[in-house]
Structure formats: structure tokens, C-alpha cells
N, C-alpha and C positions, 0 to 999 in steps of 0.2 A: 681267574686264579686267586680266589679268596674263599674264607669258610662260609659255608651254609650254616646258619645258627639254628634255624627251626623252619620246618615247612608249616606254611599257614592254611593252604587250601589248593585244591585241584579243580580248576575250572573246565569241566569235561566239555561244555558247549564251545568255548572258544579255544580249548586245547593248551591252556597254561598252568603252569605250576607256580604258585605264590609262595615266597619264602622271605624271611627276615635275614639280612646279612649286613656286612659293612666292608667297604672296599679299602679304605685308608686308615680310619681311626677306630682302634679297637674298643674304644669307650662309647662309641655310638651304635645305633641300630636302625637300619631302614628297610622298607619293603621293596622287593624286587620281584620280577616274573621272568619266565622264560617259556618258550614253546616247548611242549613234550616232544614233538617230533619236529626238529629244526636244526639250525647250524650252531647252536649254543649261545646265541646272542641273548646277553641279560640286559633287562631295561628296569631301571629304577623309577618307581612310580610314587613313592611317598614324598612328603616334603624335604626340604634341605636344611631345616634349622638344626643346629648342633644339639643332639640329645638322642633320646631313645623313642622310637615308634613301635607300637605293638598293635595287632588286630584280631577282631573276631569277624569273621566273614561269613555271609550267608550261604547256604548250600549252592546256589546258582552263581554266586560271586558277583551279583549285581550291587550288593550293599555290604557295608562293613561299619563296625564300629572302631574307630582310630583313637588310640591313646597315645598322647605324647607328654613327655616331662624331660627337664634336665635338672641339673644340680641346683638351678636358681629359680625353676619354674615348677610349681605344682602340677599335678596332672590335669590335662585338658582332653575332653572327649568331644569327638566330632562323628556325625553320620557321613559317610562318604558314599558315593554313588558312581556306578559305571555307565557312561552315556553310550549311546548307539554306535559311536565310532571307536568305542573302547577306551576312552579317555576317563581318567580317575579325577574325580571333583568332589569338593565339600558340597553337601546338601543342607546341612544343618549343624550349627554349633550347640551341642547338648549341655556342656558344663566347662567353663574355663577356670574356675576355683579362683576368681579375682580376688575375692575377700581374703582368702588365705595367702594369695600372693602379696597383698598389700599388708596384711599383719606381718608377714615375714620381712617384707621390706623395712617396716616401722622398727623392728629390732636393732637396725643398723649393724648388723653383723658383716665380718668380712667374708666374701663368697670362696668357695673352693676355687683354687687356682690350678689348673691341669698343666703339668710340665713334663719333661722327659729327663731321665738320668740314666747312667751307664753302668753294666755290669761287665766289665772287660769291654768286649766289642759289641755286646748286646745292649740295644736300647729298650728301656723299660718305661711304661707309663706310670705316673704318680700324680697325686694332688697334695696341696698345701693349704692349710687354714692358718692365718696369721691372727695374733692377739688383737683385741679390738683397739687398743690404742698403740698400734704398731709403730716402733721407731726403728728405722734401719740402722741407725748407728749403734744399736744395742746388740748384745749377743743373747739369744734366747735359749732356754733348754728345750729339747726336742722330744716329742712322743711319737713313735712310729707304730700306727695300728696295723697289724698284719692278719691276714687270714692265710693265704698261700698255698692250701691244698686244693686238689682238682675239683672239689664240690662247688666252689662258689669264686666270687672275685670281688674285690672292694674298690678298685679304681675304675667307676662306671659313672658316665655323665648322666645321671639319673636322680630323681627326687627322693631323698631319704626321709624316713619318718622320725628320726631321732635327731635331736639337736645335742647329743651328748659331747661330740668332737668340738662343737662350738663353745660348750660350756668350759671344756678344759682350756680351749684357746683363751677364754676370758680370764682364766687363772694365771695367764702368763706364759703359757706354752705355745711352741709352733707345733701343730699336729700335722702329720704327714702320713701318707699311705702309698705303698710302692707294690705294684703288681709283678710278682716273680714268675719264673718258669713254672709250669705245670697248673697255675691258676686257670680257672675257667674263663678264658679270654680268647677271642677268635684270632689267634695269632698263627694258625697252621699246625699241622701234624706233629712236627718235631718239637714245638712249644709244649704241647700236651703230654706227649709220649716219653720225652727225654728223661722224665723223672721215674720211669717204671722201676720197681724194685729197689728204690732208694728215696723214697719220700723223706723230704726234710733237708737233704743235702744241698741240692741246687737252691732251693728257696731261701735258705739261711745265707749262702753265698750271695745271692742278688740282693737280699735285704741289707747285708753288710756293706757290699760294694755300692749299691744304690744309695744308701744314706750318706756314705762318705762322699760320694759324687754331688749330692745335692748340698752338702756342707761346703764343697770347694766352689759349687755355683753361686751359693748365697752365703755372704760373710756373716750375717745375722743369725745363722745357725750355729750353735756351739758344739763342736765335735766332742768335747769333753763331758757334755751332759746329754746323753741320748738314752732314752728309755723305750722300751718296747711293750706291746700288750696285744693280746688276742684271745679269742674264745674257740673252744674246740679244735677246728682245723686251722685256728690261728693261736690257739694255746700252745700246741706241739711245736709249730715254729717258732713261737717266743722262747721256749726251752732250748731248742737247737741253736737259736741265735746266741743266747745267753752262754751257753757252754762252749760252742764252736768259735765264738767271736767275743770273748770277754773284754778284750781291748776296745771294742766298738760300742757294745751295748752295756751300760754301767748298771742298769736296773731293769726289772721287767715284772709285769703281772700276767701270769699264765692261768687261764681260767678253762675248766673242763677239758684239760689236755689229755693225749694219750701219752703216757711215760714209757709203755712198753708196747711195741707194734704188735707183739704176739697174743696180746690180751684184750684186743679191741674186737668189737663186732665185725664178724668175718665177711658179711655181705658187702661191707664197704672197704674194709682193708685189703683184702685178697684181690680185689679188682686192681688195685694200684701196686700191691706188694707181693702177690702171689701167696706162698705160705711161708713166711720168714722161719 
């Protein structure tokens, strides 16, 4: 009873379907398999480290390249092998990017902290980056980084190639991101489809309620100084948040936004909005 994120391979010889999924934490990704003709039993066969695993499997499913990363760990690549008993095991470490990991560590940055917040009765995933010289007795201005539309997700425990949010945190901001309803997160059918025909409504409500809940949880976040920003499918929610909840969001930077739902690329927009 959880989302299948992506089919990885079909093992015709052994009768298995391999796929990525996550049972409990929507920010993670693991490898599972199940018999094509069986009782529906699902077996998790990847590692258990918090983060995201992805795979390129050989046609016979005897070998695979495993990629793993999380928010604090650059991508690691391993050759995995299936033994005669059907067990999945590491054959060779191909690259662990230890030099990149050490360089990142030397920057002395505050890591992303994954937290939960509430929009009404709905629990949302979020992350927080604190300023480098964080003082819990102070109140900090907050920047909310949003995407929010169905094409992507921001709150994922995976390595990012940009340090931009860390840079903003170094300027004295608390930077947060909240995953609202409709975002591309494995939270079930209703989570994805509830926004059909009204893109922007639930997203802005969740962002506003979520950021207010974070301010209640953490006294060092200043509810009077909240800004919001996003690009494309994050630019549109930025505008929705600013105009629908001006009492919450005091400023914003909307980039490459859609200001009128009737005027955007139909192949994207009509799948979520029909024909407004």
C-alpha cells in the first residue's frame, strides 16, 4: 500500500519485477522486487541508508549499477551482483566521491534538517537550512523556496548540485522548503490528483499554513519577515502565495512564472487544468 515510483527492470528468468518506491518517508527512494505471478509480497533489496537509490540493471538482472546519495553525501556508485541464491550484494565500489565529500565538509555549512509541518490536519515534509553562525536566541528572516506544481519536488533527501540556498543562509536568512499537495512526491493518488483543475490553490494554502506552523515550532523564525521565491512551476506559486496570503508573505521573487493559466504551453497545462 504505497506508491510505485518507477519500474526498473523485468527479470524474466526469475519472474521478478524490480521497481523503486518508498514505504514510509516520501523523501527517500529504495529498490524493491515482487514476483510477477505470486501473492503480492514485496521485498526491499537495496540498502537502508537514508537517502535515494537508483539503478541501471543488466538485461538478465544479474548485475546493476547502483547510485546512492543524500543531502549530505555526494553520489556513490557501486556494481551490484545477484548470486545464485537470488541475494543482492555489492561486487565493487566504482566511485564514492570522497574528495567531493571532504571538500563539502570543509566548508563548515549547516546541513539541511528534514522536519514535518502541518497544513490543517495534513502533515507535510520540509527542510530547513540555518545561518552559518546560528544563534537560537535570535529571530531570523525566512526565505521559503517553492516549486509546488506536479512536475517536480523540492523536499528530497538527495544530493544537490547548487549551494545557492547555503549562500542565502550565510547572508543571515533561515531558508526553508515545504512540499505541498500536488507536488511530485510519492504520497498517494489523492495527494497528486486533488489539485486537478485548480493548480495553485492548495499549493499556496499549504505553503502559508506550513510556514506558519514552522514559525510556531521554531521561535527563531520570524513570522513578520517571510519571503518566498521559485522558478517556473515555483514562480506561479510564489505569485499565488503573495496575492492569496499577503498577511503571511511580505515579499517574493517570482521567476519565469505563468501569470495566466490560459496562455501557457498546452501539453503541460491541459493535463492538470483541462482547458480553462
